[in-house]
MARKOLDO-924185 format. One record per residue: chain; x, y, z of N, C-alpha, C in turn. Coordinates in steps of 0.2 Angstrom, whole numbers, plus 5000, padded with zeros to 4 digits. Example, Ala and Ser with C-alpha at 12.3 -4.5 7.8 and 13.67 -1.06 7.14 Angstrom:
// MARKOLDO-924185
(marlo "A",(5066,4972,5039),(5062,4978,5039),(5066,4984,5039)),
(marlo "A",(5064,4989,5035),(5068,4995,5036),(5064,5000,5039)),
// end
This chain:
// MARKOLDO-924185
(marlo "A",(4791,4917,4934),(4792,4913,4943),(4791,4918,4947)),
(marlo "A",(4789,4915,4954),(4790,4918,4961),(4795,4923,4963)),
(marlo "A",(4802,4915,4961),(4808,4918,4962),(4812,4924,4961)),
(marlo "A",(4808,4929,4955),(4809,4934,4952),(4808,4938,4955)),
(marlo "A",(4802,4939,4961),(4800,4944,4966),(4809,4944,4971)),
(marlo "A",(4810,4939,4972),(4817,4939,4978),(4818,4933,4980)),
(marlo "A",(4825,4932,4981),(4827,4925,4986),(4829,4925,4992)),
(marlo "A",(4825,4933,4995),(4828,4931,5002),(4825,4928,5007)),
(marlo "A",(4825,4919,5008),(4820,4917,5013),(4817,4920,5021)),
(marlo "A",(4820,4924,5021),(4818,4927,5029),(4812,4934,5027)),
(marlo "A",(4816,4933,5022),(4809,4942,5019),(4807,4942,5013)),
(marlo "A",(4804,4938,5008),(4800,4938,5002),(4797,4937,5005)),
(marlo "A",(4792,4929,5008),(4787,4926,5009),(4785,4933,5011)),
(marlo "A",(4787,4934,5016),(4782,4938,5019),(4781,4945,5015)),
(marlo "A",(4784,4946,5009),(4781,4952,5009),(4777,4952,5001)),
(marlo "A",(4776,4945,5000),(4771,4942,4997),(4765,4942,5001)),
(marlo "A",(4764,4937,5005),(4759,4937,5009),(4757,4945,5011)),
(marlo "A",(4761,4950,5014),(4756,4955,5016),(4755,4958,5011)),
(marlo "A",(4757,4957,5003),(4753,4962,4996),(4746,4955,4998)),
(marlo "A",(4746,4950,4997),(4738,4946,4995),(4733,4949,5004)),
(marlo "A",(4736,4949,5008),(4735,4951,5016),(4730,4959,5012)),
(marlo "A",(4734,4961,5009),(4732,4967,5009),(4725,4969,5000)),
(marlo "A",(4726,4965,5001),(4720,4964,4993),(4723,4964,4986)),
(marlo "A",(4731,4963,4985),(4733,4961,4980),(4734,4957,4976)),
(marlo "A",(4734,4951,4970),(4734,4948,4967),(4741,4946,4965)),
(marlo "A",(4744,4940,4968),(4750,4939,4966),(4749,4933,4961)),
(marlo "A",(4751,4938,4956),(4752,4929,4949),(4760,4928,4945)),
(marlo "A",(4759,4924,4945),(4764,4923,4939),(4763,4916,4933)),
(marlo "A",(4768,4920,4929),(4765,4918,4923),(4764,4910,4921)),
(marlo "A",(4771,4904,4925),(4769,4898,4924),(4768,4895,4930)),
(marlo "A",(4767,4896,4934),(4764,4898,4942),(4759,4897,4947)),
(marlo "A",(4753,4903,4940),(4749,4905,4943),(4749,4908,4948)),
(marlo "A",(4741,4909,4954),(4742,4915,4958),(4744,4915,4966)),
(marlo "A",(4748,4917,4968),(4749,4915,4974),(4745,4914,4982)),
(marlo "A",(4740,4909,4983),(4735,4912,4986),(4736,4910,4994)),
(marlo "A",(4731,4912,5002),(4735,4911,5006),(4730,4911,5008)),
(marlo "A",(4725,4905,5006),(4715,4903,5008),(4721,4897,5016)),
(marlo "A",(4724,4893,5014),(4728,4889,5020),(4734,4886,5024)),
(marlo "A",(4733,4882,5031),(4740,4883,5032),(4747,4881,5028)),
(marlo "A",(4744,4878,5021),(4747,4873,5017),(4750,4880,5013)),
(marlo "A",(4746,4883,5011),(4747,4889,5007),(4754,4897,5008)),
(marlo "A",(4755,4895,5016),(4759,4898,5018),(4767,4897,5020)),
(marlo "A",(4763,4888,5020),(4771,4885,5019),(4772,4883,5013)),
(marlo "A",(4771,4884,5009),(4774,4879,5004),(4776,4887,5001)),
(marlo "A",(4771,4892,5002),(4773,4899,4998),(4781,4900,5003)),
(marlo "A",(4781,4900,5011),(4789,4899,5014),(4794,4893,5008)),
(marlo "A",(4793,4888,5009),(4797,4882,5005),(4798,4883,4999)),
(marlo "A",(4796,4887,4993),(4798,4890,4987),(4803,4892,4986)),
(marlo "A",(4803,4898,4990),(4806,4906,4992),(4813,4902,4997)),
(marlo "A",(4814,4898,4999),(4815,4894,5005),(4825,4891,5000)),
(marlo "A",(4819,4889,4993),(4824,4885,4990),(4827,4891,4983)),
(marlo "A",(4822,4896,4984),(4826,4899,4977),(4833,4902,4981)),
(marlo "A",(4833,4902,4989),(4840,4906,4991),(4843,4899,4989)),
(marlo "A",(4844,4894,4991),(4848,4891,4991),(4849,4889,4985)),
(marlo "A",(4842,4893,4979),(4850,4890,4972),(4851,4896,4970)),
(marlo "A",(4850,4902,4974),(4855,4909,4973),(4861,4906,4975)),
(marlo "A",(4864,4905,4980),(4868,4901,4984),(4872,4897,4980)),
(marlo "A",(4870,4893,4977),(4875,4888,4972),(4877,4894,4967)),
(marlo "A",(4873,4897,4963),(4873,4899,4960),(4880,4903,4960)),
(marlo "A",(4880,4907,4962),(4882,4910,4970),(4890,4907,4966)),
(marlo "A",(4891,4903,4970),(4898,4898,4972),(4899,4896,4963)),
(marlo "A",(4895,4895,4964),(4897,4894,4953),(4900,4897,4951)),
(marlo "A",(4899,4904,4950),(4901,4912,4945),(4909,4914,4950)),
(marlo "A",(4909,4913,4955),(4914,4912,4961),(4919,4910,4958)),
(marlo "A",(4917,4901,4961),(4921,4895,4957),(4925,4896,4948)),
(marlo "A",(4921,4898,4948),(4922,4899,4938),(4926,4904,4937)),
(marlo "A",(4926,4912,4940),(4930,4918,4938),(4938,4917,4944)),
(marlo "A",(4938,4912,4947),(4942,4911,4949),(4947,4905,4945)),
(marlo "A",(4945,4901,4940),(4950,4897,4937),(4952,4905,4928)),
(marlo "A",(4946,4907,4927),(4947,4911,4922),(4953,4917,4924)),
(marlo "A",(4955,4920,4932),(4960,4922,4934),(4965,4917,4932)),
(marlo "A",(4965,4913,4937),(4969,4908,4938),(4976,4907,4930)),
(marlo "A",(4969,4908,4924),(4971,4907,4915),(4974,4912,4915)),
(marlo "A",(4972,4919,4917),(4974,4925,4914),(4972,4930,4911)),
(marlo "A",(4966,4925,4911),(4961,4929,4908),(4956,4935,4914)),
(marlo "A",(4952,4940,4906),(4950,4942,4909),(4943,4945,4911)),
(marlo "A",(4942,4945,4917),(4934,4946,4919),(4929,4951,4920)),
(marlo "A",(4931,4958,4916),(4929,4964,4917),(4933,4969,4924)),
(marlo "A",(4933,4973,4920),(4934,4980,4925),(4940,4985,4923)),
(marlo "A",(4943,4988,4926),(4948,4991,4922),(4957,4991,4921)),
(marlo "A",(4958,4989,4917),(4962,4989,4912),(4969,4993,4916)),
(marlo "A",(4972,4988,4920),(4977,4992,4925),(4983,4994,4920)),
(marlo "A",(4987,5000,4919),(4991,5003,4915),(4999,4999,4918)),
(marlo "A",(4998,4998,4911),(5006,4991,4911),(5003,4988,4906)),
(marlo "A",(4998,4984,4908),(4993,4979,4903),(4991,4980,4897)),
(marlo "A",(4990,4978,4893),(4982,4977,4889),(4979,4969,4886)),
(marlo "A",(4978,4971,4883),(4971,4965,4882),(4973,4961,4875)),
(marlo "A",(4971,4954,4875),(4975,4953,4869),(4968,4945,4870)),
(marlo "A",(4966,4945,4863),(4961,4941,4863),(4964,4932,4862)),
(marlo "A",(4961,4928,4865),(4964,4920,4866),(4959,4915,4858)),
(marlo "A",(4954,4921,4855),(4951,4920,4849),(4946,4912,4852)),
(marlo "A",(4945,4915,4859),(4940,4907,4861),(4933,4915,4862)),
(marlo "A",(4927,4912,4861),(4920,4916,4865),(4917,4911,4870)),
(marlo "A",(4913,4914,4875),(4910,4913,4880),(4904,4911,4876)),
(marlo "A",(4899,4907,4881),(4892,4907,4879),(4884,4910,4877)),
(marlo "A",(4889,4917,4876),(4886,4923,4873),(4885,4927,4867)),
(marlo "A",(4893,4922,4867),(4896,4923,4861),(4904,4929,4856)),
(marlo "A",(4904,4933,4866),(4909,4938,4866),(4914,4933,4866)),
(marlo "A",(4920,4937,4861),(4926,4935,4863),(4930,4937,4873)),
(marlo "A",(4934,4930,4871),(4938,4929,4877),(4942,4932,4880)),
(marlo "A",(4947,4936,4884),(4951,4940,4881),(4954,4938,4888)),
(marlo "A",(4963,4941,4886),(4966,4940,4892),(4972,4944,4895)),
(marlo "A",(4975,4947,4901),(4978,4950,4899),(4987,4952,4898)),
(marlo "A",(4990,4954,4896),(4997,4952,4895),(5002,4961,4897)),
(marlo "A",(5008,4961,4898),(5013,4967,4899),(5011,4971,4892)),
(marlo "A",(5010,4978,4892),(5011,4981,4888),(5018,4985,4889)),
(marlo "A",(5021,4982,4884),(5026,4986,4882),(5029,4994,4882)),
(marlo "A",(5022,4998,4880),(5023,5003,4881),(5021,5008,4883)),
(marlo "A",(5017,5005,4888),(5016,5008,4896),(5020,5005,4904)),
(marlo "A",(5021,4999,4901),(5024,4996,4909),(5033,5001,4910)),
(marlo "A",(5033,5003,4909),(5039,5010,4909),(5036,5012,4912)),
(marlo "A",(5031,5015,4910),(5027,5023,4915),(5026,5017,4924)),
(marlo "A",(5026,5011,4926),(5022,5009,4930),(5032,5008,4936)),
(marlo "A",(5038,5008,4932),(5042,5006,4935),(5045,5012,4935)),
(marlo "A",(5044,5019,4931),(5046,5021,4935),(5044,5025,4941)),
(marlo "A",(5035,5026,4942),(5034,5026,4946),(5036,5021,4954)),
(marlo "A",(5036,5018,4952),(5039,5014,4959),(5046,5014,4961)),
(marlo "A",(5051,5015,4957),(5055,5017,4957),(5059,5026,4959)),
(marlo "A",(5052,5032,4954),(5055,5036,4959),(5050,5037,4967)),
(marlo "A",(5045,5030,4967),(5045,5032,4973),(5049,5030,4983)),
(marlo "A",(5050,5022,4978),(5057,5019,4984),(5063,5019,4984)),
(marlo "A",(5063,5025,4979),(5073,5024,4977),(5074,5033,4978)),
(marlo "A",(5069,5036,4975),(5071,5044,4974),(5068,5048,4978)),
(marlo "A",(5060,5044,4981),(5057,5047,4988),(5053,5051,4984)),
(marlo "A",(5049,5053,4981),(5047,5058,4977),(5039,5054,4981)),
(marlo "A",(5033,5059,4980),(5027,5060,4982),(5022,5058,4976)),
(marlo "A",(5016,5057,4977),(5013,5057,4972),(5012,5061,4968)),
(marlo "A",(5012,5066,4971),(5011,5075,4965),(5017,5074,4959)),
(marlo "A",(5022,5072,4965),(5029,5074,4958),(5028,5068,4954)),
(marlo "A",(5026,5062,4957),(5027,5056,4952),(5022,5058,4946)),
(marlo "A",(5015,5063,4947),(5011,5063,4944),(5016,5069,4939)),
(marlo "A",(5019,5072,4944),(5023,5078,4939),(5025,5077,4932)),
(marlo "A",(5029,5072,4933),(5034,5069,4932),(5031,5066,4925)),
(marlo "A",(5027,5060,4925),(5023,5060,4921),(5022,5064,4913)),
(marlo "A",(5017,5067,4918),(5015,5072,4913),(5020,5077,4908)),
(marlo "A",(5025,5081,4912),(5032,5082,4908),(5034,5080,4904)),
(marlo "A",(5032,5071,4903),(5037,5071,4899),(5033,5069,4894)),
(marlo "A",(5024,5068,4896),(5021,5070,4888),(5015,5063,4887)),
(marlo "A",(5016,5060,4895),(5012,5052,4897),(5005,5056,4897)),
(marlo "A",(5002,5051,4897),(4993,5054,4896),(4989,5047,4897)),
(marlo "A",(4984,5047,4903),(4980,5041,4905),(4976,5038,4896)),
(marlo "A",(4974,5034,4899),(4971,5028,4894),(4963,5033,4892)),
(marlo "A",(4962,5037,4897),(4958,5044,4893),(4958,5052,4890)),
(marlo "A",(4967,5051,4888),(4967,5055,4886),(4969,5062,4891)),
(marlo "A",(4971,5060,4896),(4969,5066,4905),(4974,5067,4906)),
(marlo "A",(4977,5072,4909),(4983,5071,4914),(4982,5065,4922)),
(marlo "A",(4992,5063,4921),(4991,5061,4926),(4987,5066,4932)),
(marlo "A",(4985,5067,4941),(4984,5065,4944),(4990,5060,4949)),
(marlo "A",(4988,5068,4955),(4989,5061,4962),(4985,5054,4964)),
(marlo "A",(4980,5052,4964),(4972,5048,4966),(4975,5043,4962)),
(marlo "A",(4978,5044,4952),(4979,5038,4948),(4984,5039,4954)),
(marlo "A",(4990,5041,4953),(4998,5036,4955),(4999,5032,4963)),
(marlo "A",(4990,5035,4966),(4994,5031,4972),(4990,5026,4970)),
(marlo "A",(4984,5025,4967),(4978,5015,4963),(4987,5013,4963)),
(marlo "A",(4990,5016,4959),(4994,5011,4952),(4998,5010,4956)),
(marlo "A",(5002,5013,4965),(5004,5009,4968),(5002,5005,4973)),
(marlo "A",(4995,5008,4975),(4993,5001,4981),(4988,4993,4973)),
(marlo "A",(4991,4997,4968),(4989,4988,4966),(4992,4984,4965)),
(marlo "A",(4989,4980,4968),(4996,4971,4972),(4996,4967,4964)),
(marlo "A",(4992,4971,4956),(4991,4965,4951),(4999,4965,4951)),
(marlo "A",(5005,4971,4952),(5010,4974,4949),(5016,4966,4951)),
(marlo "A",(5012,4965,4955),(5017,4959,4959),(5015,4950,4956)),
(marlo "A",(5009,4951,4950),(5010,4945,4948),(5001,4941,4951)),
(marlo "A",(4997,4946,4956),(4992,4944,4960),(4986,4946,4954)),
(marlo "A",(4981,4945,4950),(4974,4947,4945),(4970,4948,4953)),
(marlo "A",(4970,4947,4958),(4965,4951,4965),(4967,4954,4970)),
(marlo "A",(4963,4958,4971),(4969,4959,4980),(4968,4956,4985)),
(marlo "A",(4963,4950,4987),(4964,4947,4991),(4969,4942,4992)),
(marlo "A",(4965,4938,4998),(4972,4932,4999),(4973,4928,4998)),
(marlo "A",(4975,4921,4997),(4979,4917,4991),(4971,4918,4984)),
(marlo "A",(4974,4925,4984),(4976,4926,4975),(4980,4922,4970)),
(marlo "A",(4979,4919,4964),(4981,4912,4962),(4987,4921,4957)),
(marlo "A",(4994,4914,4960),(5001,4921,4958),(5000,4918,4948)),
(marlo "A",(5002,4923,4945),(5002,4924,4937),(5011,4927,4937)),
(marlo "A",(5016,4920,4938),(5021,4927,4936),(5022,4930,4929)),
(marlo "A",(5021,4926,4922),(5020,4932,4917),(5016,4939,4917)),
(marlo "A",(5012,4938,4922),(5012,4947,4923),(5016,4951,4930)),
(marlo "A",(5020,4948,4932),(5022,4952,4935),(5028,4958,4935)),
(marlo "A",(5027,4963,4936),(5029,4968,4931),(5034,4974,4939)),
(marlo "A",(5031,4972,4946),(5038,4974,4950),(5038,4967,4955)),
(marlo "A",(5042,4968,4958),(5044,4965,4963),(5041,4962,4968)),
(marlo "A",(5040,4958,4976),(5041,4958,4979),(5041,4964,4982)),
(marlo "A",(5051,4964,4986),(5050,4967,4990),(5048,4978,4990)),
(marlo "A",(5051,4980,4981),(5049,4984,4980),(5042,4986,4983)),
(marlo "A",(5038,4979,4980),(5031,4984,4979),(5029,4984,4987)),
(marlo "A",(5032,4981,4990),(5030,4981,5000),(5034,4988,5003)),
(marlo "A",(5040,4989,5001),(5040,4994,5002),(5038,5003,5001)),
(marlo "A",(5037,5002,4993),(5030,5005,4992),(5023,5008,4996)),
(marlo "A",(5023,5001,5001),(5015,5003,5004),(5019,5003,5010)),
(marlo "A",(5023,5002,5013),(5028,5007,5021),(5028,5013,5016)),
(marlo "A",(5030,5017,5011),(5032,5023,5014),(5024,5025,5012)),
(marlo "A",(5018,5023,5009),(5013,5028,5008),(5011,5027,5015)),
(marlo "A",(5009,5020,5020),(5009,5019,5025),(5010,5024,5031)),
(marlo "A",(5016,5027,5030),(5018,5031,5035),(5018,5039,5033)),
(marlo "A",(5017,5040,5024),(5011,5047,5024),(5006,5045,5024)),
(marlo "A",(5000,5043,5028),(4994,5044,5027),(4995,5050,5035)),
(marlo "A",(4988,5052,5035),(4986,5056,5039),(4989,5052,5047)),
(marlo "A",(4982,5050,5047),(4983,5047,5053),(4990,5044,5056)),
(marlo "A",(4996,5046,5050),(5000,5043,5056),(5006,5050,5056)),
(marlo "A",(5001,5057,5056),(5005,5063,5057),(5006,5062,5063)),
(marlo "A",(5007,5061,5068),(5013,5062,5074),(5018,5055,5073)),
(marlo "A",(5017,5052,5071),(5024,5047,5071),(5028,5045,5067)),
(marlo "A",(5027,5054,5059),(5030,5051,5053),(5036,5052,5057)),
(marlo "A",(5039,5048,5052),(5047,5048,5052),(5048,5049,5042)),
(marlo "A",(5046,5051,5039),(5046,5049,5029),(5045,5056,5028)),
(marlo "A",(5047,5063,5025),(5043,5069,5023),(5040,5068,5019)),
(marlo "A",(5031,5073,5020),(5025,5069,5016),(5024,5075,5012)),
(marlo "A",(5028,5080,5008),(5031,5084,5003),(5038,5084,5000)),
(marlo "A",(5036,5082,4993),(5046,5081,4994),(5045,5085,4987)),
(marlo "A",(5042,5091,4985),(5043,5095,4981),(5049,5101,4983)),
(marlo "A",(5048,5104,4987),(5055,5107,4988),(5063,5104,4989)),
(marlo "A",(5067,5108,4987),(5071,5109,4987),(5078,5106,4994)),
(marlo "A",(5075,5108,5000),(5078,5106,5004),(5078,5103,5008)),
(marlo "A",(5083,5102,5012),(5083,5094,5017),(5080,5090,5020)),
(marlo "A",(5079,5097,5025),(5071,5092,5030),(5066,5097,5030)),
(marlo "A",(5066,5097,5022),(5056,5099,5020),(5053,5092,5023)),
(marlo "A",(5050,5095,5026),(5040,5090,5029),(5045,5086,5036)),
(marlo "A",(5051,5088,5038),(5050,5081,5042),(5053,5087,5050)),
(marlo "A",(5052,5095,5051),(5055,5096,5055),(5047,5101,5058)),
(marlo "A",(5047,5099,5063),(5042,5101,5071),(5048,5108,5074)),
(marlo "A",(5042,5113,5075),(5043,5118,5078),(5045,5114,5087)),
(marlo "A",(5050,5116,5091),(5051,5113,5097),(5049,5117,5102)),
(marlo "A",(5043,5122,5102),(5039,5128,5104),(5035,5124,5107)),
(marlo "A",(5030,5126,5101),(5023,5120,5100),(5022,5116,5099)),
(marlo "A",(5026,5112,5094),(5026,5107,5090),(5023,5107,5083)),
(marlo "A",(5021,5111,5082),(5018,5111,5074),(5022,5114,5067)),
(marlo "A",(5020,5107,5064),(5023,5106,5060),(5026,5113,5054)),
(marlo "A",(5033,5112,5054),(5036,5119,5048),(5039,5118,5040)),
(marlo "A",(5034,5124,5037),(5034,5123,5030),(5039,5128,5026)),
(marlo "A",(5040,5125,5021),(5046,5128,5016),(5044,5136,5013)),
(marlo "A",(5048,5141,5015),(5046,5145,5011),(5052,5152,5008)),
(marlo "A",(5051,5156,5002),(5058,5158,5000),(5056,5164,5001)),
(marlo "A",(5062,5166,5007),(5064,5175,5005),(5065,5178,5004)),
(marlo "A",(5067,5183,4998),(5071,5185,4994),(5073,5194,4993)),
(marlo "A",(5076,5194,4997),(5084,5201,4999),(5081,5204,4992)),
(marlo "A",(5082,5211,4992),(5079,5216,4985),(5081,5222,4989)),
(marlo "A",(5088,5226,4983),(5086,5232,4988),(5091,5237,4979)),
(marlo "A",(5090,5239,4981),(5093,5244,4973),(5100,5245,4975)),
(marlo "A",(5107,5247,4971),(5112,5248,4971),(5112,5256,4975)),
(marlo "A",(5119,5261,4973),(5122,5266,4969),(5121,5266,4962)),
(marlo "A",(5124,5261,4962),(5124,5262,4952),(5117,5260,4948)),
(marlo "A",(5112,5259,4954),(5105,5258,4951),(5104,5253,4950)),
(marlo "A",(5108,5248,4949),(5106,5239,4950),(5102,5236,4954)),
(marlo "A",(5100,5232,4952),(5097,5231,4956),(5100,5222,4959)),
(marlo "A",(5098,5221,4966),(5100,5214,4972),(5097,5213,4973)),
(marlo "A",(5096,5204,4972),(5090,5203,4972),(5095,5193,4974)),
(marlo "A",(5091,5191,4980),(5095,5184,4983),(5089,5183,4985)),
(marlo "A",(5088,5172,4985),(5083,5168,4987),(5087,5166,4994)),
(marlo "A",(5082,5168,4998),(5085,5163,5006),(5077,5160,5006)),
(marlo "A",(5082,5152,5004),(5075,5148,5011),(5075,5148,5018)),
(marlo "A",(5070,5149,5019),(5067,5148,5027),(5064,5141,5027)),
(marlo "A",(5065,5139,5037),(5059,5136,5039),(5054,5139,5041)),
(marlo "A",(5047,5141,5039),(5043,5143,5044),(5036,5139,5046)),
(marlo "A",(5037,5141,5056),(5031,5138,5058),(5025,5139,5058)),
(marlo "A",(5022,5136,5055),(5013,5138,5053),(5012,5142,5060)),
(marlo "A",(5011,5138,5061),(5004,5139,5070),(5008,5148,5073)),
(marlo "A",(5016,5148,5071),(5016,5156,5075),(5015,5162,5068)),
(marlo "A",(5017,5158,5063),(5015,5164,5059),(5007,5168,5057)),
(marlo "A",(5001,5163,5060),(4997,5162,5058),(4993,5163,5065)),
(marlo "A",(4996,5163,5070),(4995,5166,5076),(4989,5158,5078)),
(marlo "A",(4992,5155,5078),(4986,5149,5077),(4985,5146,5086)),
(marlo "A",(4993,5147,5088),(4993,5146,5098),(5000,5152,5098)),
(marlo "A",(5000,5154,5104),(5005,5155,5110),(5011,5153,5108)),
(marlo "A",(5013,5153,5102),(5022,5150,5101),(5027,5155,5106)),
(marlo "A",(5031,5154,5108),(5035,5157,5111),(5044,5155,5104)),
(marlo "A",(5044,5151,5102),(5049,5152,5096),(5051,5156,5093)),
(marlo "A",(5055,5155,5088),(5056,5160,5083),(5051,5160,5075)),
(marlo "A",(5046,5166,5073),(5044,5162,5065),(5044,5157,5061)),
(marlo "A",(5055,5158,5059),(5056,5157,5052),(5065,5154,5056)),
(marlo "A",(5065,5153,5050),(5072,5149,5051),(5074,5149,5045)),
(marlo "A",(5085,5153,5044),(5089,5149,5039),(5087,5143,5039)),
(marlo "A",(5088,5142,5032),(5086,5134,5030),(5095,5132,5028)),
(marlo "A",(5100,5136,5027),(5103,5136,5024),(5110,5130,5032)),
(marlo "A",(5106,5135,5036),(5108,5136,5044),(5109,5125,5044)),
(marlo "A",(5100,5128,5044),(5098,5120,5051),(5101,5114,5044)),
(marlo "A",(5102,5115,5038),(5103,5111,5035),(5110,5107,5034)),
(marlo "A",(5111,5115,5038),(5123,5114,5038),(5123,5108,5044)),
(marlo "A",(5119,5111,5052),(5121,5108,5058),(5118,5100,5056)),
(marlo "A",(5113,5100,5053),(5110,5094,5054),(5120,5089,5046)),
(marlo "A",(5120,5090,5045),(5124,5088,5040),(5131,5087,5042)),
(marlo "A",(5131,5092,5047),(5139,5092,5052),(5137,5083,5056)),
(marlo "A",(5132,5084,5060),(5131,5079,5063),(5133,5073,5059)),
(marlo "A",(5126,5072,5056),(5130,5063,5051),(5137,5064,5048)),
(marlo "A",(5142,5071,5046),(5146,5069,5042),(5150,5068,5049)),
(marlo "A",(5149,5068,5053),(5154,5064,5063),(5151,5059,5063)),
(marlo "A",(5145,5056,5059),(5143,5051,5066),(5146,5046,5059)),
(marlo "A",(5145,5046,5051),(5147,5042,5047),(5154,5042,5048)),
(marlo "A",(5161,5047,5050),(5165,5047,5051),(5167,5042,5057)),
(marlo "A",(5163,5043,5062),(5165,5040,5067),(5164,5031,5064)),
(marlo "A",(5159,5029,5062),(5154,5027,5058),(5164,5020,5054)),
(marlo "A",(5164,5026,5049),(5172,5023,5042),(5178,5019,5051)),
(marlo "A",(5178,5025,5056),(5185,5021,5058),(5183,5015,5063)),
(marlo "A",(5175,5011,5065),(5172,5008,5067),(5173,4999,5062)),
(marlo "A",(5176,5002,5054),(5171,4997,5053),(5178,4998,5045)),
(marlo "A",(5185,5001,5049),(5191,5001,5048),(5195,4992,5044)),
(marlo "A",(5197,4989,5044),(5200,4984,5043),(5204,4981,5049)),
(marlo "A",(5208,4984,5050),(5212,4979,5054),(5209,4981,5061)),
(marlo "A",(5203,4986,5062),(5202,4987,5069),(5195,4980,5070)),
(marlo "A",(5193,4978,5062),(5191,4972,5063),(5192,4966,5065)),
(marlo "A",(5197,4965,5061),(5202,4962,5064),(5205,4958,5071)),
(marlo "A",(5208,4965,5072),(5208,4963,5080),(5202,4961,5085)),
(marlo "A",(5195,4965,5083),(5191,4964,5086),(5189,4957,5086)),
(marlo "A",(5189,4954,5079),(5187,4947,5078),(5190,4944,5084)),
(marlo "A",(5199,4943,5084),(5203,4940,5087),(5202,4936,5096)),
(marlo "A",(5200,4947,5093),(5197,4946,5102),(5193,4940,5105)),
(marlo "A",(5185,4943,5101),(5182,4938,5103),(5182,4931,5101)),
(marlo "A",(5188,4929,5096),(5189,4923,5098),(5194,4919,5102)),
(marlo "A",(5195,4924,5105),(5199,4921,5112),(5197,4924,5118)),
(marlo "A",(5190,4924,5117),(5185,4922,5123),(5182,4915,5120)),
(marlo "A",(5181,4915,5116),(5176,4909,5113),(5179,4903,5116)),
(marlo "A",(5187,4903,5114),(5193,4897,5118),(5190,4897,5125)),
(marlo "A",(5191,4902,5126),(5194,4903,5134),(5185,4895,5135)),
(marlo "A",(5180,4900,5134),(5174,4899,5138),(5171,4890,5135)),
(marlo "A",(5178,4887,5129),(5176,4883,5128),(5179,4878,5133)),
(marlo "A",(5187,4879,5134),(5193,4878,5138),(5189,4875,5147)),
(marlo "A",(5183,4880,5149),(5181,4879,5151),(5177,4874,5153)),
(marlo "A",(5171,4874,5148),(5167,4869,5148),(5169,4862,5145)),
(marlo "A",(5174,4861,5144),(5180,4854,5144),(5180,4853,5153)),
(marlo "A",(5184,4855,5154),(5186,4856,5161),(5182,4851,5165)),
(marlo "A",(5174,4857,5167),(5169,4855,5169),(5167,4851,5169)),
(marlo "A",(5165,4847,5160),(5164,4841,5157),(5168,4834,5161)),
(marlo "A",(5173,4835,5161),(5180,4829,5163),(5177,4829,5169)),
(marlo "A",(5175,4833,5176),(5175,4832,5180),(5165,4829,5183)),
(marlo "A",(5164,4831,5176),(5158,4829,5180),(5159,4821,5179)),
(marlo "A",(5163,4819,5172),(5164,4812,5171),(5165,4808,5177)),
(marlo "A",(5170,4813,5179),(5174,4809,5184),(5167,4808,5188)),
(marlo "A",(5166,4812,5193),(5161,4811,5198),(5157,4806,5196)),
(marlo "A",(5154,4807,5191),(5147,4803,5188),(5150,4795,5190)),
(marlo "A",(5157,4792,5186),(5160,4787,5187),(5161,4787,5195)),
(marlo "A",(5165,4789,5200),(5164,4785,5206),(5155,4785,5210)),
(marlo "A",(5151,4787,5207),(5144,4786,5209),(5143,4778,5206)),
(marlo "A",(5147,4779,5200),(5144,4771,5199),(5147,4767,5201)),
(marlo "A",(5152,4768,5204),(5155,4761,5207),(5153,4762,5213)),
(marlo "A",(5151,4768,5217),(5148,4766,5224),(5141,4761,5223)),
(marlo "A",(5136,4762,5219),(5129,4758,5218),(5132,4753,5215)),
// end
C-alpha cells in the first residue's frame, strides 16, 4: 500500500507528487497507480497520507501504553540487562511465539552493585578505584572483559537499582527490584555531579582518590590557582658502609609551575606530611572546641538559660494581654 512509502503527512504526499511530475510512475499492488490528473487526485493523495500519519500515531501510543504495562509488571522489554539482575521466564509467550521474561535480582551479582555504591558513598572511591577493586576480586562483566570507569559510572547513574525500570519521571516503582535505597542513590548522584568537569572551579571533593595523601585532588596553588598533583620523591644515596639509603617522600606539586605553563611565583613542590599535619592540627583544634561545647553540663546550663528567657517573654506577654483586656472593657463600657 502507499502508506509503506511514508507516513509523514506534510512530506510524503509531496514526494509522491514530485515522482509523478517527473515521469516516474508510482504503483501499489493493492491500490493501483497514483495519478495526479485532476485536483481531486491531489486532494485524495494528501488525505491518504494524512490518515496514515494518524494511524502511525495511534499505533505508537498503543505500543507505549503496552510497554508501560509490561514494565509495571516487571517484564523485560528489551535492552541491556543491568548488573545485579537476571532474566526469569514467566512461562508465557507473546504474539510472535517468543517467551516473555521478567527481571529478578541476581544473588550472584547483586553484591557487586552494593559494593560499588558503598565504596563511592562511604569510602570516597572514584570510578577508577571501583573498577580496579572489582577486577582484583576476579569479577568480570557479562562479556568476560574487565571493568572500566565508564561501566562503573553507568551503574551509579542507573535509577533501576532503586526499583524503577526506566529513567523517565513517573516511571512505576517495583519494590521487589530495589537494590539501593533512595538516599544512597541520591548521595552517589551528588558525588558524581561534583566530580564533573564543569564543576572544576567549585569542586569540594577530590576527583582523584587513588593517592594515599590526605589532600590529594583538593589543593590549589595560592599563587597561580592551578591544582596541585601528588608525586613521590625518593631520597637515595650510598652510605660509607656501601649500604643504600632510600626514603620516599610524598609531595604536592604545582603542575602549572613545574611545566612552566604560567608565571607562578610560588613553590614548585610542598612536603605532603607537613601540609597534611597542618590541616590535621586545625581539624583537631576544631573538634576539641566542639567537644567542649557539647559537654553535657554546658548544654544543660545553656538550656536552663534559654528556658528562663522564654518564661520571661511569656510573663511579659501575659501582662500585655491583661492590659489589653482591661482597655477593651473600658471601651465597651463607654459605648
